[in-house]
mmCIF entry with sequence, helices, sheets and N, C-alpha, C, O atoms, coordinates in Angstrom:
data_MODEL
# 
_entry.id   MODEL 
# 
_entity.id                         1 
_entity.type                       polymer 
_entity.pdbx_number_of_molecules   1 
# 
_entity_poly.entity_id                      1 
_entity_poly.type                           'polypeptide(L)' 
_entity_poly.nstd_linkage                   no 
_entity_poly.nstd_monomer                   no 
_entity_poly.pdbx_seq_one_letter_code       
;(UNK)(UNK)(UNK)(UNK)(UNK)(UNK)(UNK)(UNK)(UNK)(UNK)(UNK)(UNK)(UNK)(UNK)(UNK)(UNK)
(UNK)(UNK)(UNK)(UNK)(UNK)(UNK)(UNK)(UNK)(UNK)(UNK)(UNK)(UNK)(UNK)(UNK)(UNK)(UNK)
(UNK)(UNK)(UNK)(UNK)(UNK)(UNK)(UNK)(UNK)(UNK)(UNK)(UNK)(UNK)(UNK)(UNK)(UNK)(UNK)
(UNK)(UNK)(UNK)(UNK)
;
_entity_poly.pdbx_seq_one_letter_code_can   XXXXXXXXXXXXXXXXXXXXXXXXXXXXXXXXXXXXXXXXXXXXXXXXXXXX 
_entity_poly.pdbx_strand_id                 A 
# 
loop_
_entity_poly_seq.entity_id 
_entity_poly_seq.num 
_entity_poly_seq.mon_id 
_entity_poly_seq.hetero 
1 1  UNK n 
1 2  UNK n 
1 3  UNK n 
1 4  UNK n 
1 5  UNK n 
1 6  UNK n 
1 7  UNK n 
1 8  UNK n 
1 9  UNK n 
1 10 UNK n 
1 11 UNK n 
1 12 UNK n 
1 13 UNK n 
1 14 UNK n 
1 15 UNK n 
1 16 UNK n 
1 17 UNK n 
1 18 UNK n 
1 19 UNK n 
1 20 UNK n 
1 21 UNK n 
1 22 UNK n 
1 23 UNK n 
1 24 UNK n 
1 25 UNK n 
1 26 UNK n 
1 27 UNK n 
1 28 UNK n 
1 29 UNK n 
1 30 UNK n 
1 31 UNK n 
1 32 UNK n 
1 33 UNK n 
1 34 UNK n 
1 35 UNK n 
1 36 UNK n 
1 37 UNK n 
1 38 UNK n 
1 39 UNK n 
1 40 UNK n 
1 41 UNK n 
1 42 UNK n 
1 43 UNK n 
1 44 UNK n 
1 45 UNK n 
1 46 UNK n 
1 47 UNK n 
1 48 UNK n 
1 49 UNK n 
1 50 UNK n 
1 51 UNK n 
1 52 UNK n 
# 
_struct_asym.id          A 
_struct_asym.entity_id   1 
# 
loop_
_struct_conf.conf_type_id 
_struct_conf.id 
_struct_conf.pdbx_PDB_helix_id 
_struct_conf.beg_label_comp_id 
_struct_conf.beg_label_asym_id 
_struct_conf.beg_label_seq_id 
_struct_conf.pdbx_beg_PDB_ins_code 
_struct_conf.end_label_comp_id 
_struct_conf.end_label_asym_id 
_struct_conf.end_label_seq_id 
_struct_conf.pdbx_end_PDB_ins_code 
_struct_conf.beg_auth_comp_id 
_struct_conf.beg_auth_asym_id 
_struct_conf.beg_auth_seq_id 
_struct_conf.end_auth_comp_id 
_struct_conf.end_auth_asym_id 
_struct_conf.end_auth_seq_id 
_struct_conf.pdbx_PDB_helix_class 
_struct_conf.details 
_struct_conf.pdbx_PDB_helix_length 
HELX_P HELX_P1 AA1 UNK A 2  ? UNK A 21 ? UNK A 2  UNK A 21 1 ? 20 
HELX_P HELX_P2 AA2 UNK A 23 ? UNK A 25 ? UNK A 23 UNK A 25 5 ? 3  
HELX_P HELX_P3 AA3 UNK A 27 ? UNK A 51 ? UNK A 27 UNK A 51 1 ? 25 
# 
_struct_conf_type.id          HELX_P 
_struct_conf_type.criteria    ? 
_struct_conf_type.reference   ? 
# 
loop_
_atom_site.group_PDB 
_atom_site.id 
_atom_site.type_symbol 
_atom_site.label_atom_id 
_atom_site.label_alt_id 
_atom_site.label_comp_id 
_atom_site.label_asym_id 
_atom_site.label_entity_id 
_atom_site.label_seq_id 
_atom_site.pdbx_PDB_ins_code 
_atom_site.Cartn_x 
_atom_site.Cartn_y 
_atom_site.Cartn_z 
_atom_site.occupancy 
_atom_site.B_iso_or_equiv 
_atom_site.pdbx_formal_charge 
_atom_site.auth_seq_id 
_atom_site.auth_comp_id 
_atom_site.auth_asym_id 
_atom_site.auth_atom_id 
_atom_site.pdbx_PDB_model_num 
ATOM 1   N N  . UNK A 1 1  ? 0.807  -1.265 -0.004  1.00 0.00 ? 1  UNK A N  1 
ATOM 2   C CA . UNK A 1 1  ? 0.057  0.086  -0.009  1.00 0.00 ? 1  UNK A CA 1 
ATOM 3   C C  . UNK A 1 1  ? 0.852  1.218  0.099   1.00 0.00 ? 1  UNK A C  1 
ATOM 4   O O  . UNK A 1 1  ? 0.448  2.274  -0.386  1.00 0.00 ? 1  UNK A O  1 
ATOM 5   N N  . UNK A 1 2  ? 1.958  1.151  0.683   1.00 0.00 ? 2  UNK A N  1 
ATOM 6   C CA . UNK A 1 2  ? 2.914  2.367  0.744   1.00 0.00 ? 2  UNK A CA 1 
ATOM 7   C C  . UNK A 1 2  ? 3.388  2.648  -0.605  1.00 0.00 ? 2  UNK A C  1 
ATOM 8   O O  . UNK A 1 2  ? 3.403  3.797  -1.046  1.00 0.00 ? 2  UNK A O  1 
ATOM 9   N N  . UNK A 1 3  ? 3.811  1.546  -1.336  1.00 0.00 ? 3  UNK A N  1 
ATOM 10  C CA . UNK A 1 3  ? 4.367  1.822  -2.712  1.00 0.00 ? 3  UNK A CA 1 
ATOM 11  C C  . UNK A 1 3  ? 3.415  2.391  -3.624  1.00 0.00 ? 3  UNK A C  1 
ATOM 12  O O  . UNK A 1 3  ? 3.773  3.209  -4.471  1.00 0.00 ? 3  UNK A O  1 
ATOM 13  N N  . UNK A 1 4  ? 2.089  1.967  -3.490  1.00 0.00 ? 4  UNK A N  1 
ATOM 14  C CA . UNK A 1 4  ? 1.035  2.484  -4.434  1.00 0.00 ? 4  UNK A CA 1 
ATOM 15  C C  . UNK A 1 4  ? 0.889  4.038  -4.081  1.00 0.00 ? 4  UNK A C  1 
ATOM 16  O O  . UNK A 1 4  ? 0.870  4.878  -4.981  1.00 0.00 ? 4  UNK A O  1 
ATOM 17  N N  . UNK A 1 5  ? 0.790  4.369  -2.780  1.00 0.00 ? 5  UNK A N  1 
ATOM 18  C CA . UNK A 1 5  ? 0.603  5.749  -2.443  1.00 0.00 ? 5  UNK A CA 1 
ATOM 19  C C  . UNK A 1 5  ? 1.723  6.722  -2.860  1.00 0.00 ? 5  UNK A C  1 
ATOM 20  O O  . UNK A 1 5  ? 1.476  7.870  -3.230  1.00 0.00 ? 5  UNK A O  1 
ATOM 21  N N  . UNK A 1 6  ? 3.006  6.194  -2.781  1.00 0.00 ? 6  UNK A N  1 
ATOM 22  C CA . UNK A 1 6  ? 4.187  7.040  -3.185  1.00 0.00 ? 6  UNK A CA 1 
ATOM 23  C C  . UNK A 1 6  ? 4.068  7.131  -4.701  1.00 0.00 ? 6  UNK A C  1 
ATOM 24  O O  . UNK A 1 6  ? 4.290  8.202  -5.266  1.00 0.00 ? 6  UNK A O  1 
ATOM 25  N N  . UNK A 1 7  ? 3.738  6.084  -5.345  1.00 0.00 ? 7  UNK A N  1 
ATOM 26  C CA . UNK A 1 7  ? 3.756  6.174  -6.865  1.00 0.00 ? 7  UNK A CA 1 
ATOM 27  C C  . UNK A 1 7  ? 2.633  7.058  -7.373  1.00 0.00 ? 7  UNK A C  1 
ATOM 28  O O  . UNK A 1 7  ? 2.837  7.777  -8.351  1.00 0.00 ? 7  UNK A O  1 
ATOM 29  N N  . UNK A 1 8  ? 1.464  7.043  -6.763  1.00 0.00 ? 8  UNK A N  1 
ATOM 30  C CA . UNK A 1 8  ? 0.359  7.922  -7.034  1.00 0.00 ? 8  UNK A CA 1 
ATOM 31  C C  . UNK A 1 8  ? 0.811  9.365  -6.771  1.00 0.00 ? 8  UNK A C  1 
ATOM 32  O O  . UNK A 1 8  ? 0.541  10.266 -7.566  1.00 0.00 ? 8  UNK A O  1 
ATOM 33  N N  . UNK A 1 9  ? 1.496  9.567  -5.651  1.00 0.00 ? 9  UNK A N  1 
ATOM 34  C CA . UNK A 1 9  ? 1.862  10.984 -5.281  1.00 0.00 ? 9  UNK A CA 1 
ATOM 35  C C  . UNK A 1 9  ? 2.909  11.458 -6.304  1.00 0.00 ? 9  UNK A C  1 
ATOM 36  O O  . UNK A 1 9  ? 2.828  12.621 -6.699  1.00 0.00 ? 9  UNK A O  1 
ATOM 37  N N  . UNK A 1 10 ? 3.866  10.675 -6.757  1.00 0.00 ? 10 UNK A N  1 
ATOM 38  C CA . UNK A 1 10 ? 4.785  11.139 -7.667  1.00 0.00 ? 10 UNK A CA 1 
ATOM 39  C C  . UNK A 1 10 ? 4.132  11.462 -9.078  1.00 0.00 ? 10 UNK A C  1 
ATOM 40  O O  . UNK A 1 10 ? 4.396  12.492 -9.698  1.00 0.00 ? 10 UNK A O  1 
ATOM 41  N N  . UNK A 1 11 ? 3.226  10.452 -9.541  1.00 0.00 ? 11 UNK A N  1 
ATOM 42  C CA . UNK A 1 11 ? 2.592  10.824 -10.710 1.00 0.00 ? 11 UNK A CA 1 
ATOM 43  C C  . UNK A 1 11 ? 1.712  11.967 -10.623 1.00 0.00 ? 11 UNK A C  1 
ATOM 44  O O  . UNK A 1 11 ? 1.595  12.714 -11.594 1.00 0.00 ? 11 UNK A O  1 
ATOM 45  N N  . UNK A 1 12 ? 1.098  12.166 -9.573  1.00 0.00 ? 12 UNK A N  1 
ATOM 46  C CA . UNK A 1 12 ? 0.340  13.467 -9.382  1.00 0.00 ? 12 UNK A CA 1 
ATOM 47  C C  . UNK A 1 12 ? 1.002  14.686 -9.394  1.00 0.00 ? 12 UNK A C  1 
ATOM 48  O O  . UNK A 1 12 ? 0.509  15.688 -9.912  1.00 0.00 ? 12 UNK A O  1 
ATOM 49  N N  . UNK A 1 13 ? 2.211  14.662 -8.797  1.00 0.00 ? 13 UNK A N  1 
ATOM 50  C CA . UNK A 1 13 ? 3.040  15.860 -8.734  1.00 0.00 ? 13 UNK A CA 1 
ATOM 51  C C  . UNK A 1 13 ? 3.514  16.134 -10.317 1.00 0.00 ? 13 UNK A C  1 
ATOM 52  O O  . UNK A 1 13 ? 3.464  17.268 -10.792 1.00 0.00 ? 13 UNK A O  1 
ATOM 53  N N  . UNK A 1 14 ? 3.932  15.094 -11.007 1.00 0.00 ? 14 UNK A N  1 
ATOM 54  C CA . UNK A 1 14 ? 4.315  15.352 -12.357 1.00 0.00 ? 14 UNK A CA 1 
ATOM 55  C C  . UNK A 1 14 ? 3.346  15.907 -13.180 1.00 0.00 ? 14 UNK A C  1 
ATOM 56  O O  . UNK A 1 14 ? 3.607  16.828 -13.955 1.00 0.00 ? 14 UNK A O  1 
ATOM 57  N N  . UNK A 1 15 ? 2.026  15.311 -13.044 1.00 0.00 ? 15 UNK A N  1 
ATOM 58  C CA . UNK A 1 15 ? 0.884  15.797 -13.799 1.00 0.00 ? 15 UNK A CA 1 
ATOM 59  C C  . UNK A 1 15 ? 0.540  17.249 -13.441 1.00 0.00 ? 15 UNK A C  1 
ATOM 60  O O  . UNK A 1 15 ? 0.169  18.069 -14.281 1.00 0.00 ? 15 UNK A O  1 
ATOM 61  N N  . UNK A 1 16 ? 0.691  17.506 -12.134 1.00 0.00 ? 16 UNK A N  1 
ATOM 62  C CA . UNK A 1 16 ? 0.501  18.972 -11.769 1.00 0.00 ? 16 UNK A CA 1 
ATOM 63  C C  . UNK A 1 16 ? 1.381  19.931 -12.353 1.00 0.00 ? 16 UNK A C  1 
ATOM 64  O O  . UNK A 1 16 ? 0.955  21.017 -12.746 1.00 0.00 ? 16 UNK A O  1 
ATOM 65  N N  . UNK A 1 17 ? 2.718  19.563 -12.447 1.00 0.00 ? 17 UNK A N  1 
ATOM 66  C CA . UNK A 1 17 ? 3.748  20.457 -12.976 1.00 0.00 ? 17 UNK A CA 1 
ATOM 67  C C  . UNK A 1 17 ? 3.477  20.596 -14.490 1.00 0.00 ? 17 UNK A C  1 
ATOM 68  O O  . UNK A 1 17 ? 3.503  21.712 -15.010 1.00 0.00 ? 17 UNK A O  1 
ATOM 69  N N  . UNK A 1 18 ? 3.215  19.477 -15.206 1.00 0.00 ? 18 UNK A N  1 
ATOM 70  C CA . UNK A 1 18 ? 2.935  19.462 -16.645 1.00 0.00 ? 18 UNK A CA 1 
ATOM 71  C C  . UNK A 1 18 ? 1.682  20.352 -16.903 1.00 0.00 ? 18 UNK A C  1 
ATOM 72  O O  . UNK A 1 18 ? 1.668  21.066 -17.906 1.00 0.00 ? 18 UNK A O  1 
ATOM 73  N N  . UNK A 1 19 ? 0.663  20.341 -16.069 1.00 0.00 ? 19 UNK A N  1 
ATOM 74  C CA . UNK A 1 19 ? -0.517 21.104 -16.208 1.00 0.00 ? 19 UNK A CA 1 
ATOM 75  C C  . UNK A 1 19 ? -0.223 22.562 -16.067 1.00 0.00 ? 19 UNK A C  1 
ATOM 76  O O  . UNK A 1 19 ? -0.713 23.430 -16.789 1.00 0.00 ? 19 UNK A O  1 
ATOM 77  N N  . UNK A 1 20 ? 0.655  22.779 -15.036 1.00 0.00 ? 20 UNK A N  1 
ATOM 78  C CA . UNK A 1 20 ? 0.920  24.282 -14.811 1.00 0.00 ? 20 UNK A CA 1 
ATOM 79  C C  . UNK A 1 20 ? 1.816  24.904 -16.000 1.00 0.00 ? 20 UNK A C  1 
ATOM 80  O O  . UNK A 1 20 ? 1.520  25.988 -16.504 1.00 0.00 ? 20 UNK A O  1 
ATOM 81  N N  . UNK A 1 21 ? 2.857  24.198 -16.387 1.00 0.00 ? 21 UNK A N  1 
ATOM 82  C CA . UNK A 1 21 ? 3.717  24.727 -17.343 1.00 0.00 ? 21 UNK A CA 1 
ATOM 83  C C  . UNK A 1 21 ? 3.305  24.536 -18.828 1.00 0.00 ? 21 UNK A C  1 
ATOM 84  O O  . UNK A 1 21 ? 3.787  25.271 -19.690 1.00 0.00 ? 21 UNK A O  1 
ATOM 85  N N  . UNK A 1 22 ? 2.533  23.680 -19.095 1.00 0.00 ? 22 UNK A N  1 
ATOM 86  C CA . UNK A 1 22 ? 2.050  23.558 -20.536 1.00 0.00 ? 22 UNK A CA 1 
ATOM 87  C C  . UNK A 1 22 ? 0.541  23.798 -20.545 1.00 0.00 ? 22 UNK A C  1 
ATOM 88  O O  . UNK A 1 22 ? -0.196 22.925 -20.086 1.00 0.00 ? 22 UNK A O  1 
ATOM 89  N N  . UNK A 1 23 ? 0.091  24.815 -20.990 1.00 0.00 ? 23 UNK A N  1 
ATOM 90  C CA . UNK A 1 23 ? -1.230 25.280 -20.970 1.00 0.00 ? 23 UNK A CA 1 
ATOM 91  C C  . UNK A 1 23 ? -2.167 24.439 -21.828 1.00 0.00 ? 23 UNK A C  1 
ATOM 92  O O  . UNK A 1 23 ? -3.362 24.336 -21.552 1.00 0.00 ? 23 UNK A O  1 
ATOM 93  N N  . UNK A 1 24 ? -1.609 23.848 -22.861 1.00 0.00 ? 24 UNK A N  1 
ATOM 94  C CA . UNK A 1 24 ? -2.331 23.015 -23.820 1.00 0.00 ? 24 UNK A CA 1 
ATOM 95  C C  . UNK A 1 24 ? -2.904 21.839 -23.138 1.00 0.00 ? 24 UNK A C  1 
ATOM 96  O O  . UNK A 1 24 ? -3.960 21.362 -23.554 1.00 0.00 ? 24 UNK A O  1 
ATOM 97  N N  . UNK A 1 25 ? -2.281 21.329 -22.106 1.00 0.00 ? 25 UNK A N  1 
ATOM 98  C CA . UNK A 1 25 ? -2.753 20.092 -21.395 1.00 0.00 ? 25 UNK A CA 1 
ATOM 99  C C  . UNK A 1 25 ? -3.156 20.526 -20.013 1.00 0.00 ? 25 UNK A C  1 
ATOM 100 O O  . UNK A 1 25 ? -2.653 20.075 -18.984 1.00 0.00 ? 25 UNK A O  1 
ATOM 101 N N  . UNK A 1 26 ? -4.109 21.443 -20.069 1.00 0.00 ? 26 UNK A N  1 
ATOM 102 C CA . UNK A 1 26 ? -4.564 21.930 -18.791 1.00 0.00 ? 26 UNK A CA 1 
ATOM 103 C C  . UNK A 1 26 ? -5.434 20.924 -17.900 1.00 0.00 ? 26 UNK A C  1 
ATOM 104 O O  . UNK A 1 26 ? -5.573 21.027 -16.681 1.00 0.00 ? 26 UNK A O  1 
ATOM 105 N N  . UNK A 1 27 ? -5.955 20.008 -18.654 1.00 0.00 ? 27 UNK A N  1 
ATOM 106 C CA . UNK A 1 27 ? -6.769 18.906 -17.823 1.00 0.00 ? 27 UNK A CA 1 
ATOM 107 C C  . UNK A 1 27 ? -5.771 17.996 -17.077 1.00 0.00 ? 27 UNK A C  1 
ATOM 108 O O  . UNK A 1 27 ? -6.241 17.280 -16.192 1.00 0.00 ? 27 UNK A O  1 
ATOM 109 N N  . UNK A 1 28 ? -4.519 17.942 -17.317 1.00 0.00 ? 28 UNK A N  1 
ATOM 110 C CA . UNK A 1 28 ? -3.545 17.218 -16.583 1.00 0.00 ? 28 UNK A CA 1 
ATOM 111 C C  . UNK A 1 28 ? -3.522 17.855 -15.204 1.00 0.00 ? 28 UNK A C  1 
ATOM 112 O O  . UNK A 1 28 ? -3.301 17.142 -14.225 1.00 0.00 ? 28 UNK A O  1 
ATOM 113 N N  . UNK A 1 29 ? -3.732 19.124 -15.077 1.00 0.00 ? 29 UNK A N  1 
ATOM 114 C CA . UNK A 1 29 ? -3.670 19.730 -13.703 1.00 0.00 ? 29 UNK A CA 1 
ATOM 115 C C  . UNK A 1 29 ? -4.715 19.158 -12.803 1.00 0.00 ? 29 UNK A C  1 
ATOM 116 O O  . UNK A 1 29 ? -4.434 18.858 -11.642 1.00 0.00 ? 29 UNK A O  1 
ATOM 117 N N  . UNK A 1 30 ? -5.904 18.998 -13.297 1.00 0.00 ? 30 UNK A N  1 
ATOM 118 C CA . UNK A 1 30 ? -6.974 18.444 -12.489 1.00 0.00 ? 30 UNK A CA 1 
ATOM 119 C C  . UNK A 1 30 ? -6.798 17.013 -12.246 1.00 0.00 ? 30 UNK A C  1 
ATOM 120 O O  . UNK A 1 30 ? -7.050 16.598 -11.115 1.00 0.00 ? 30 UNK A O  1 
ATOM 121 N N  . UNK A 1 31 ? -6.358 16.115 -13.248 1.00 0.00 ? 31 UNK A N  1 
ATOM 122 C CA . UNK A 1 31 ? -6.050 14.743 -13.031 1.00 0.00 ? 31 UNK A CA 1 
ATOM 123 C C  . UNK A 1 31 ? -4.927 14.598 -11.975 1.00 0.00 ? 31 UNK A C  1 
ATOM 124 O O  . UNK A 1 31 ? -4.988 13.736 -11.098 1.00 0.00 ? 31 UNK A O  1 
ATOM 125 N N  . UNK A 1 32 ? -3.891 15.478 -12.090 1.00 0.00 ? 32 UNK A N  1 
ATOM 126 C CA . UNK A 1 32 ? -2.854 15.451 -11.049 1.00 0.00 ? 32 UNK A CA 1 
ATOM 127 C C  . UNK A 1 32 ? -3.258 15.766 -9.697  1.00 0.00 ? 32 UNK A C  1 
ATOM 128 O O  . UNK A 1 32 ? -2.727 15.207 -8.737  1.00 0.00 ? 32 UNK A O  1 
ATOM 129 N N  . UNK A 1 33 ? -4.229 16.688 -9.564  1.00 0.00 ? 33 UNK A N  1 
ATOM 130 C CA . UNK A 1 33 ? -4.751 17.028 -8.326  1.00 0.00 ? 33 UNK A CA 1 
ATOM 131 C C  . UNK A 1 33 ? -5.592 15.939 -7.697  1.00 0.00 ? 33 UNK A C  1 
ATOM 132 O O  . UNK A 1 33 ? -5.495 15.656 -6.503  1.00 0.00 ? 33 UNK A O  1 
ATOM 133 N N  . UNK A 1 34 ? -6.415 15.338 -8.529  1.00 0.00 ? 34 UNK A N  1 
ATOM 134 C CA . UNK A 1 34 ? -7.161 14.146 -8.010  1.00 0.00 ? 34 UNK A CA 1 
ATOM 135 C C  . UNK A 1 34 ? -6.274 13.090 -7.549  1.00 0.00 ? 34 UNK A C  1 
ATOM 136 O O  . UNK A 1 34 ? -6.461 12.570 -6.449  1.00 0.00 ? 34 UNK A O  1 
ATOM 137 N N  . UNK A 1 35 ? -5.248 12.709 -8.369  1.00 0.00 ? 35 UNK A N  1 
ATOM 138 C CA . UNK A 1 35 ? -4.318 11.672 -7.938  1.00 0.00 ? 35 UNK A CA 1 
ATOM 139 C C  . UNK A 1 35 ? -3.490 11.999 -6.648  1.00 0.00 ? 35 UNK A C  1 
ATOM 140 O O  . UNK A 1 35 ? -3.168 11.105 -5.866  1.00 0.00 ? 35 UNK A O  1 
ATOM 141 N N  . UNK A 1 36 ? -3.162 13.302 -6.459  1.00 0.00 ? 36 UNK A N  1 
ATOM 142 C CA . UNK A 1 36 ? -2.441 13.697 -5.226  1.00 0.00 ? 36 UNK A CA 1 
ATOM 143 C C  . UNK A 1 36 ? -3.543 13.551 -4.096  1.00 0.00 ? 36 UNK A C  1 
ATOM 144 O O  . UNK A 1 36 ? -3.162 13.098 -3.016  1.00 0.00 ? 36 UNK A O  1 
ATOM 145 N N  . UNK A 1 37 ? -4.710 13.852 -4.230  1.00 0.00 ? 37 UNK A N  1 
ATOM 146 C CA . UNK A 1 37 ? -5.622 13.754 -3.132  1.00 0.00 ? 37 UNK A CA 1 
ATOM 147 C C  . UNK A 1 37 ? -5.915 12.305 -2.749  1.00 0.00 ? 37 UNK A C  1 
ATOM 148 O O  . UNK A 1 37 ? -6.066 12.005 -1.565  1.00 0.00 ? 37 UNK A O  1 
ATOM 149 N N  . UNK A 1 38 ? -5.994 11.449 -3.672  1.00 0.00 ? 38 UNK A N  1 
ATOM 150 C CA . UNK A 1 38 ? -6.178 9.992  -3.531  1.00 0.00 ? 38 UNK A CA 1 
ATOM 151 C C  . UNK A 1 38 ? -4.967 9.426  -2.796  1.00 0.00 ? 38 UNK A C  1 
ATOM 152 O O  . UNK A 1 38 ? -5.116 8.567  -1.927  1.00 0.00 ? 38 UNK A O  1 
ATOM 153 N N  . UNK A 1 39 ? -3.763 9.903  -3.140  1.00 0.00 ? 39 UNK A N  1 
ATOM 154 C CA . UNK A 1 39 ? -2.470 9.423  -2.510  1.00 0.00 ? 39 UNK A CA 1 
ATOM 155 C C  . UNK A 1 39 ? -2.504 9.856  -1.028  1.00 0.00 ? 39 UNK A C  1 
ATOM 156 O O  . UNK A 1 39 ? -2.127 9.074  -0.155  1.00 0.00 ? 39 UNK A O  1 
ATOM 157 N N  . UNK A 1 40 ? -2.943 11.068 -0.744  1.00 0.00 ? 40 UNK A N  1 
ATOM 158 C CA . UNK A 1 40 ? -2.912 11.635 0.568   1.00 0.00 ? 40 UNK A CA 1 
ATOM 159 C C  . UNK A 1 40 ? -3.992 10.881 1.487   1.00 0.00 ? 40 UNK A C  1 
ATOM 160 O O  . UNK A 1 40 ? -3.776 10.570 2.658   1.00 0.00 ? 40 UNK A O  1 
ATOM 161 N N  . UNK A 1 41 ? -5.146 10.640 0.812   1.00 0.00 ? 41 UNK A N  1 
ATOM 162 C CA . UNK A 1 41 ? -6.234 9.846  1.597   1.00 0.00 ? 41 UNK A CA 1 
ATOM 163 C C  . UNK A 1 41 ? -5.661 8.434  1.816   1.00 0.00 ? 41 UNK A C  1 
ATOM 164 O O  . UNK A 1 41 ? -5.859 7.922  2.918   1.00 0.00 ? 41 UNK A O  1 
ATOM 165 N N  . UNK A 1 42 ? -4.980 7.757  0.896   1.00 0.00 ? 42 UNK A N  1 
ATOM 166 C CA . UNK A 1 42 ? -4.406 6.437  1.215   1.00 0.00 ? 42 UNK A CA 1 
ATOM 167 C C  . UNK A 1 42 ? -3.461 6.467  2.312   1.00 0.00 ? 42 UNK A C  1 
ATOM 168 O O  . UNK A 1 42 ? -3.461 5.555  3.138   1.00 0.00 ? 42 UNK A O  1 
ATOM 169 N N  . UNK A 1 43 ? -2.599 7.510  2.394   1.00 0.00 ? 43 UNK A N  1 
ATOM 170 C CA . UNK A 1 43 ? -1.643 7.611  3.378   1.00 0.00 ? 43 UNK A CA 1 
ATOM 171 C C  . UNK A 1 43 ? -2.292 7.758  4.771   1.00 0.00 ? 43 UNK A C  1 
ATOM 172 O O  . UNK A 1 43 ? -1.879 7.093  5.720   1.00 0.00 ? 43 UNK A O  1 
ATOM 173 N N  . UNK A 1 44 ? -3.361 8.677  4.891   1.00 0.00 ? 44 UNK A N  1 
ATOM 174 C CA . UNK A 1 44 ? -3.962 8.916  6.063   1.00 0.00 ? 44 UNK A CA 1 
ATOM 175 C C  . UNK A 1 44 ? -4.615 7.694  6.649   1.00 0.00 ? 44 UNK A C  1 
ATOM 176 O O  . UNK A 1 44 ? -4.542 7.421  7.847   1.00 0.00 ? 44 UNK A O  1 
ATOM 177 N N  . UNK A 1 45 ? -5.316 6.901  5.671   1.00 0.00 ? 45 UNK A N  1 
ATOM 178 C CA . UNK A 1 45 ? -5.889 5.672  6.099   1.00 0.00 ? 45 UNK A CA 1 
ATOM 179 C C  . UNK A 1 45 ? -4.978 4.748  6.605   1.00 0.00 ? 45 UNK A C  1 
ATOM 180 O O  . UNK A 1 45 ? -5.336 4.028  7.537   1.00 0.00 ? 45 UNK A O  1 
ATOM 181 N N  . UNK A 1 46 ? -3.719 4.641  6.082   1.00 0.00 ? 46 UNK A N  1 
ATOM 182 C CA . UNK A 1 46 ? -2.711 3.757  6.493   1.00 0.00 ? 46 UNK A CA 1 
ATOM 183 C C  . UNK A 1 46 ? -2.209 4.197  8.069   1.00 0.00 ? 46 UNK A C  1 
ATOM 184 O O  . UNK A 1 46 ? -2.008 3.427  9.009   1.00 0.00 ? 46 UNK A O  1 
ATOM 185 N N  . UNK A 1 47 ? -2.086 5.534  8.052   1.00 0.00 ? 47 UNK A N  1 
ATOM 186 C CA . UNK A 1 47 ? -1.589 6.153  9.355   1.00 0.00 ? 47 UNK A CA 1 
ATOM 187 C C  . UNK A 1 47 ? -2.640 5.891  10.365  1.00 0.00 ? 47 UNK A C  1 
ATOM 188 O O  . UNK A 1 47 ? -2.262 5.490  11.465  1.00 0.00 ? 47 UNK A O  1 
ATOM 189 N N  . UNK A 1 48 ? -3.910 6.059  10.150  1.00 0.00 ? 48 UNK A N  1 
ATOM 190 C CA . UNK A 1 48 ? -4.854 5.852  11.183  1.00 0.00 ? 48 UNK A CA 1 
ATOM 191 C C  . UNK A 1 48 ? -4.991 4.412  11.582  1.00 0.00 ? 48 UNK A C  1 
ATOM 192 O O  . UNK A 1 48 ? -5.138 4.088  12.760  1.00 0.00 ? 48 UNK A O  1 
ATOM 193 N N  . UNK A 1 49 ? -4.941 3.506  10.545  1.00 0.00 ? 49 UNK A N  1 
ATOM 194 C CA . UNK A 1 49 ? -5.092 2.107  11.034  1.00 0.00 ? 49 UNK A CA 1 
ATOM 195 C C  . UNK A 1 49 ? -3.795 1.658  11.809  1.00 0.00 ? 49 UNK A C  1 
ATOM 196 O O  . UNK A 1 49 ? -3.859 0.705  12.586  1.00 0.00 ? 49 UNK A O  1 
ATOM 197 N N  . UNK A 1 50 ? -2.679 2.306  11.612  1.00 0.00 ? 50 UNK A N  1 
ATOM 198 C CA . UNK A 1 50 ? -1.457 1.897  12.289  1.00 0.00 ? 50 UNK A CA 1 
ATOM 199 C C  . UNK A 1 50 ? -1.581 2.379  13.796  1.00 0.00 ? 50 UNK A C  1 
ATOM 200 O O  . UNK A 1 50 ? -1.001 1.770  14.696  1.00 0.00 ? 50 UNK A O  1 
ATOM 201 N N  . UNK A 1 51 ? -2.345 3.474  14.025  1.00 0.00 ? 51 UNK A N  1 
ATOM 202 C CA . UNK A 1 51 ? -2.501 4.005  15.395  1.00 0.00 ? 51 UNK A CA 1 
ATOM 203 C C  . UNK A 1 51 ? -3.300 3.201  16.263  1.00 0.00 ? 51 UNK A C  1 
ATOM 204 O O  . UNK A 1 51 ? -3.051 3.162  17.468  1.00 0.00 ? 51 UNK A O  1 
ATOM 205 N N  . UNK A 1 52 ? -4.350 2.479  15.694  1.00 0.00 ? 52 UNK A N  1 
ATOM 206 C CA . UNK A 1 52 ? -5.364 1.650  16.490  1.00 0.00 ? 52 UNK A CA 1 
ATOM 207 C C  . UNK A 1 52 ? -4.779 0.296  16.685  1.00 0.00 ? 52 UNK A C  1 
ATOM 208 O O  . UNK A 1 52 ? -5.406 -0.565 17.302  1.00 0.00 ? 52 UNK A O  1 
# 
């Protein structure tokens, strides 16, 4: 699960950067944002489960 969250985070950051710097692919900004949010939620779920 950790590897998946890290991979999603990296892909999300790359897509965010591409969306910001290349205006022609503006939809990548939104896709990257969604992927980063999913990665953060996955990390939070893992963190909460570890605490209990």
